LUMTITI-808588 format. One line per 2 residues: for each residue x, y, z of C-alpha. Coordinates in steps of 0.2 Angstrom, whole numbers, plus 5000, padded with zeros to 4 digits. Each point is the difference from the previous one (the first is absolute). Layout:
N
X,Y,Z | ...
***
This chain:
611
5408,5568,4855 | 5004,4984,5009
4990,5006,5015 | 4985,5002,4989
5002,4983,4992 | 5002,4992,5016
4984,5009,5007 | 4990,4994,4984
5005,4982,5003 | 4996,5001,5018
4983,5008,4996 | 4996,4986,4988
5005,4987,5012 | 4990,5008,5014
4985,5001,4988 | 5002,4981,4996
5001,4996,5019 | 4984,5010,5003
4991,4991,4986 | 5004,4983,5007
4995,5005,5017 | 4983,5006,4993
4997,4984,4991 | 5004,4990,5015
4989,5011,5011 | 4985,4999,4989
5001,4982,4994 | 5009,4990,5013
5001,5008,5017 | 4984,4997,5010
5000,5018,5007 | 4982,5003,5007
5001,5018,4998 | 5004,4999,4981
4986,5002,4988 | 5001,4998,4981
4991,5017,4998 | 5016,5009,5005
5009,4991,4985 | 4985,5004,4988
4991,5015,5006 | 4984,5004,4992
5000,5011,4985 | 4983,5009,4998
4994,5005,4982 | 4989,5014,4996
4984,4991,5004 | 5006,4996,5018
5004,4982,4996 | 5017,4990,5002
5009,5000,4983 | 5001,4985,4989
5019,5000,5002 | 4999,4998,5018
4988,4986,4999 | 5012,4991,4988
5014,5003,5012 | 4989,4993,5014
4997,4984,4990 | 5019,4999,4999
5001,5001,5018 | 4988,4985,5002
5011,4991,4988 | 5015,5003,5012
4990,4994,5014 | 4996,4984,4991
5019,4998,4995 | 5004,5002,5019
4988,4987,5005 | 5004,4987,4987
5018,5002,5001 | 4999,4997,5018
4990,4984,4997 | 5013,4995,4987
5014,5003,5011 | 4994,4992,5016
4985,4989,4996 | 4999,4993,4983
4995,4986,4995 | 4989,4999,5016
4983,5008,5000 | 5002,5016,5009
5013,5011,5009 | 4999,5005,5018
5006,5018,4998 | 5005,5003,5018
5011,4985,5003 | 5004,4996,4982
4993,4983,5003 | 4989,4990,4988
4982,4992,5001 | 4993,4986,4990
4981,5003,5003 | 4994,4997,4982
5007,4983,4994 | 5018,5005,5001
5001,5003,4981 | 5006,5019,5001
4983,5008,5000 | 5007,5018,5000
5009,4997,4984 | 4984,4993,4991
4989,5014,5007 | 5012,5013,4994
5003,4995,4982 | 4987,5011,4992
5005,5015,5011 | 5017,4999,4994
4994,4999,4982 | 4989,5016,5002
5014,5009,5009 | 5013,4995,4986
5011,4991,5012 | 5007,4988,4987
5015,4994,5010 | 4990,4995,5015
4987,4992,4989 | 5013,4989,4991
5007,4995,5017 | 4983,4995,5006
4997,4990,4985 | 5014,4988,5005
4992,4998,5017 | 4983,4996,4992
5007,4988,4988 | 5009,4990,5014
4985,5000,5012 | 4995,4981,5003
4982,5003,5005 | 5002,4986,5013
4994,5001,5018 | 5012,4995,5013
4994,4993,5017 | 5001,5010,5015
5012,4994,5013 | 4993,5001,5018
5009,5003,5016 | 5001,4982,5004
5007,4995,4983 | 4984,4994,4992
4995,5005,4983 | 4983,5008,4997
4992,5000,4983 | 4997,5017,4993
4989,5007,4986 | 5001,5015,4988
4985,5011,5004 | 4990,5001,4984
4994,5018,5001 | 5017,5008,5005
5009,4989,4987 | 4989,5005,4986
4999,5019,5003 | 5018,5002,5004
5010,4987,4990 | 4988,4996,4986
4994,5017,4998 | 5017,5007,5000
5006,4988,4987 | 4985,5003,4988
5001,5019,5002 | 5019,5000,4997
4997,4989,4984 | 4987,5012,4994
5011,5015,5001 | 5016,4991,4994
4995,4986,4990 | 5014,4989,5007
4995,4982,4996 | 5008,4993,5016
4988,5009,5011 | 4984,4993,4991
5008,4982,5001 | 5003,5003,5019
4982,5006,5002 | 4993,4985,4991
5012,4988,5011 | 4994,5008,5016
4981,4999,4995 | 5002,4982,4997
5008,4997,5016 | 4986,5009,5009
4986,4990,4991 | 4996,4988,5014
4991,5014,5010 | 4986,4999,4987
4995,4982,5005 | 4984,5005,5007
4982,4997,4995 | 4997,5018,4998
5016,5005,4992 | 5004,5013,5014
5018,4997,5005 | 5007,4993,5016
5011,5010,5011 | 5017,4993,4994
5010,4986,4992 | 5016,4992,5002
5009,5001,4983 | 5010,4985,5003
4988,4986,5005 | 4984,5010,4995
4991,4998,5016 | 4988,5015,5003
4995,5009,5015 | 4983,5006,5005
4996,5013,5014 | 4992,4995,5016
4994,5010,5015 | 5010,4990,5013
5017,4992,4999 | 4994,4985,5010
4982,4998,4992 | 4996,4993,4983
4989,5012,4990 | 4983,4994,4996
5003,5005,4982 | 5014,5008,4990
4998,5019,5001 | 5009,5015,4992
5001,5018,5003 | 4992,5011,4986
5016,5010,4996 | 5010,4983,4999
4988,4991,4989 | 4995,5014,4988
5016,5009,4996 | 5009,4990,4986
4988,5003,4985 | 5010,5014,4993
5017,4991,5000 | 4993,4983,4994
4989,5008,4986 | 5015,5010,4994
5011,4985,5001 | 4988,4990,4990
5000,5014,4987 | 5019,5000,4999
5003,4981,5000 | 4984,4995,4990
4997,4987,5013 | 4982,4996,5004
5003,4993,5017 | 5005,5017,5007
4985,5008,4993 | 4989,4986,5007
5006,5003,5018 | 4996,5018,5000
4984,4998,4991 | 4994,4987,5013
5003,5012,5014 | 4990,5013,4991
4986,4988,4997 | 4999,4994,5018
4999,5018,5006 | 4987,5004,4988
4989,4985,5005 | 5002,5003,5019
4985,5004,5010 | 5004,5017,5008
4982,5007,5003 | 5002,4999,5019
5015,5012,4999 | 4992,5013,4988
5008,4992,4984 | 5018,5003,5007
5012,4986,5002 | 5004,4996,5019
5017,4996,5007 | 4999,4981,5002
4996,4987,4987 | 4997,4981,4999
5012,4994,4987 | 4990,4984,4998
4983,5008,4996 | 5007,5016,4994
4987,5009,5011 | 5003,5013,5014
5004,4993,5017 | 4996,5016,5010
4992,5017,4998 | 5014,5011,5006
5004,5014,4988 | 5016,5010,4997
5008,5012,4987 | 5017,4998,5008
5009,4985,5007 | 4994,4983,4994
4990,5007,4986 | 5008,5015,4992
5009,4993,4984 | 4985,4989,4996
4989,5015,4998 | 5014,5009,4990
5001,4985,4988 | 4982,5000,4995
5002,5017,4991 | 5018,4997,4994
4995,4983,4992 | 4987,5009,4990
5013,5014,4995 | 5014,4988,4996
4990,4990,4987 | 4994,5016,4992
4983,5000,5008 | 4995,4983,4993
4994,4992,5016 | 4984,5008,5005
4998,4988,5015 | 5015,5008,5008
4992,5017,4998 | 4984,4994,5008
5009,4993,5015 | 5010,5016,5002
4985,5012,4999 | 4990,4989,5013
5015,5001,5012 | 5002,5018,4998
4982,5004,5002 | 5000,4991,5017
5015,5008,5006 | 4994,5018,4995
4983,4997,5009 | 5006,4989,5015
5018,5002,5004 | 5004,5018,4996
4999,5012,5015 | 5004,5018,5003
5006,5007,5017 | 4992,5013,5011
5014,5012,5003 | 5010,5002,4983
4988,4991,4988 | 5013,4987,4996
4993,4987,4988 | 5006,4982,5005
4997,4982,4995 | 4998,4987,5014
4995,4982,5002 | 4989,4988,5010
5005,4985,5009 | 4984,4991,5004
4983,4996,4992 | 4992,5014,5010
5008,5012,4987 | 5006,5011,5014
5014,5011,4993 | 5016,5000,5009
5004,5018,4995 | 5018,4994,4998
5009,5009,4985 | 5014,4989,4994
5014,5008,4991 | 5000,4985,4988
4983,5006,4994 | 5008,5016,4994
5001,4991,4983 | 4982,5002,4998
4998,5018,4995 | 5013,4996,4986
4989,4986,4994 | 4984,5011,5000
5009,5013,4990 | 5007,4987,4988
4983,4993,4996 | 4992,5018,4999
5014,5005,4988 | 5001,4985,4988
4982,4995,4999 | 4985,5008,4993
4989,4990,5012 | 4983,5003,5009
4988,4989,5010 | 4993,4995,4983
5015,4988,4999 | 4993,4991,5015
4985,4988,4999 | 4989,5003,5015
4992,4983,4998 | 5016,4992,5006
5000,5010,5016 | 4995,4995,5018
4988,5011,5010 | 5014,5010,5008
5009,5002,4983 | 4984,5006,4992
4997,5013,5013 | 5018,5006,4997
4996,5000,4981 | 4985,5011,5002
5008,5012,5011 | 5015,5003,4989
4989,5002,4984 | 4998,5018,5006
5018,5004,4997 | 5012,5001,4985
5010,4985,5004 | 5017,5006,4994
4999,5016,5010 | 4995,4991,5015
5015,4988,4999 | 5011,5015,4998
4993,5009,5014 | 5003,4985,5011
5017,4997,4993 | 5006,5018,5004
4992,5000,5017 | 5008,4983,5006
5017,5005,4992 | 4999,5016,5010
4997,4991,5016 | 5015,4988,4996
5011,5015,4997 | 4995,5007,5017
5005,4984,5008 | 5018,5005,4995
4998,5019,5002 | 4994,4999,5018
5015,4990,5006 | 5016,5007,5007
5010,4989,4988 | 4989,5004,4985
4997,4982,4997 | 4983,4991,5003
4996,4986,5012 | 4993,4983,4995
4983,5004,5006 | 4989,5012,5009
4984,4998,5009 | 4986,5013,4998
4990,5002,5016 | 4982,4998,4994
4984,5009,5006 | 4990,4991,5013
4982,5001,5006 | 4989,4990,5011
4997,4987,4987 | 5018,4997,4995
5011,4998,5015 | 5017,5001,4991
5010,5012,5011 | 5007,4987,5011
5004,4988,4986 | 5009,5013,4989
5008,5013,5011 | 5018,4998,4998
4998,4989,4985 | 4997,4981,4999
5019,4996,5000 | 5006,5017,5006
5006,5012,4987 | 4996,5018,4996
4982,5006,5003 | 4992,5015,4993
4981,5005,5000 | 4990,4988,4989
4984,5004,4992 | 4986,4996,4988
4998,4991,4984 | 5007,5010,4986
4985,4996,4988 | 4988,5007,5013
5010,5016,5000 | 5000,5000,4981
4981,4998,5000 | 4998,5015,5011
5012,5010,4989 | 4990,4995,4984
4983,5003,5008 | 5006,5018,5005
5004,5004,4982 | 5018,4994,5000
5007,5017,5005 | 5019,5001,5004
5012,4985,4999 | 4994,4982,5003
5002,4994,5018 | 5018,4995,5004
5008,5011,4986 | 5009,5016,5003
5015,5005,5010 | 5002,4991,5017
5010,5007,5015 | 5014,4989,5007
4999,4996,5019 | 5007,4988,5013
4991,4983,5001 | 4993,4993,5016
5011,4984,5001 | 5006,4984,5007
5017,4997,4994 | 4998,4981,4998
4995,5002,4982 | 5012,5014,4995
5011,4989,4988 | 5003,5003,4982
5006,4988,4987 | 4992,5005,4984
4995,5016,4991 | 4984,4994,4991
4993,5018,4998 | 5014,5004,4988
4991,4989,4987 | 4984,5010,5002
5010,5016,4999 | 5007,4995,4984
4984,4994,4992 | 4991,5016,5006
5014,5011,4992 | 4998,4991,4983
4981,5000,5001 | 4997,5018,5006
5016,5009,4996 | 4999,5009,5017
5018,5003,5006 | 4995,4999,5018
5002,4981,4999 | 5018,5002,4993
5004,5012,5014 | 4993,4988,5013
5010,4986,4993 | 5015,5011,5001
4997,5003,5018 | 4999,4982,5004
5016,4997,4990 | 5009,5013,5011
4994,4992,5015 | 5006,4983,4994
5017,5007,4997 | 5001,5009,5016
4993,4987,5012 | 5004,4983,4993
5016,5001,4990 | 5015,4989,5006
5017,4997,4995 | 4995,4985,4989
4981,5003,4996 | 4984,5006,5007
4993,4993,5017 | 4982,4998,5005
4993,5012,5014 | 4995,4994,5017
4991,5016,5006 | 4994,5013,4987
4996,5013,5014 | 5018,5003,5004
5014,5009,4990 | 5013,4994,4998
4990,4984,4999 | 5006,4984,5008
5004,4987,4987 | 4997,4982,4997
5013,4988,4991 | 4989,4997,4985
4999,5005,4982 | 4986,4991,4990
5003,4997,4982 | 4984,5010,4996
5009,5015,5005 | 5010,4999,4984
4987,4992,4990 | 4985,5011,5005
5005,5016,5010 | 5015,5006,4990
4992,4995,4984 | 4984,5010,5003
5010,5015,5006 | 5011,5000,4985
4985,4999,4988 | 4991,5013,5011
5015,5013,4998 | 5005,4995,4982
4994,5012,4987 | 4997,4987,4987
4984,4989,5002 | 5011,4984,4998
4985,4988,5003 | 4984,5007,4994
4986,4994,5011 | 4989,4995,4984
5015,4989,4994 | 5007,4992,5015
4993,4992,5016 | 5009,4998,5016
4999,4984,5010 | 4998,5002,5019
5019,5001,5002 | 5002,5014,4987
5006,4989,4986 | 4993,5007,4984
4992,4989,4986 | 4995,5006,4983
4982,5001,4995 | 4996,4988,4985
4986,4994,4989 | 4997,4981,4998
5003,4995,4982 | 4988,4988,4991
5011,4985,5001 | 5003,5003,5018
4981,5001,5004 | 4998,4983,4990
5015,4992,5009 | 4995,5005,5017
4981,4999,4998 | 4997,5019,5003
4983,5006,4995 | 5000,5013,4986
4996,5017,5006 | 4983,5007,4998
4997,5010,4985
***
């Protein structure tokens, strides 16, 4: 009897020890061979799909990943901006106000992490929003500035989203305080904001091409000057303060009145902040431009479709991208979006991972809007824009946008699936076709900056035209299953810091209901757990082609704000933030769709909607 009782106690103790070891193994220890699929193996239902219970448990696993990362930040880095997850050091790269905490607020609310949220509120309430000078090696002090774009999307967006979800008054007060401190950036003739501001003496900083030469005029980068409208418009609504609305509205008016006929009615990357006109003709969907294109549609959605000018600008932009910047590769039929660097309109055939937000944007528009080219006034278009308009009239616009979205998102997925680590590089370069009249092979072989290279190809719209004229038999060009393969590469551009494609996977899951996007998201999460987890957080990757992947001592705040939030929403069975009721800013901070009241229209000077 005694032996049996002792044996039972021993068994219970041993079971407890095993449980603790398993928890450590999967949630703390950075074992490169451990994958979360071992903890939550797939359970297939009668239709051959992963069961809802498994998806919910996978969402819980993402929550554990968030807790691991945020508690590492709290223990080793708070109240600094970011944790260095290999050395447990700190980094103050965004004003030193604790950007990881601000960026994580709404993720905590969505995940039900009340204790972490309560602790984060204390940090938010104490943040001074003052900019400290940088001390140079020789002891001198150098004035520093809060970068307007990053401060808005991370801090202001984080505060406003957390306020919208929690209704905690302090968060709105802090958002209003911060917006007022940033206000000197709008002291331009055009209303397009300067690069940054010192929140102590209110000096502002403008960009310049050279640190030694004064610029001929103040210029700005498209993404930095046109990615605050969501935040300021919602702040105006929440505070009833006209000045916040006026700042967002002036930006939209400047964009609407800009002469972009030379760039096919698409906004280029560089802008003159004095005149409010383009300063060059280079075009991009990724770096330097991405969020500005995004906010054209999202401003329209946020205000319950009451700003037709935003929709017009969005459609003009997408028309040009679909007809001029979207290509399909020769070998696997990969659809990719690229950019141009000069007025010659020669595409670089560089496919940036940052541009993997774009398929989600296309799917969002196609899902939420009953739009067509009838919404676009052709008399407002330049010659190139008019040609795009006439070409696209032959298609159902919503179907075309969804085809492009699924094609690009599949290419984004293959950027991950083709790598040994299961994680995608920052960019790849497609090797374009060449002929006697286009001597591009020397210029593009190996990629403009190094980087992976795969076989490039033809304009997607040309392939679509061939498909349409042949009777539209089979799937549209770029769709369907694609085999994985090893990329021809140069390892210089094999870094990975963000997982932008997850945003598009989430939106495509919610708009199509196709579980393939969830499964792809799960594969990415498994790779993140396997390759980047450390004792205190998650590190960035130095070379995605290797497994185990070499790590960099870096954990950006958007890993908690964006990557883990979208993964959690992707796996969660409940549609927590319906896409017709919430709009995400470019840092994944959701804001609620609203309709202007009559008194608000009168106070802010907003025209009445058309009957």
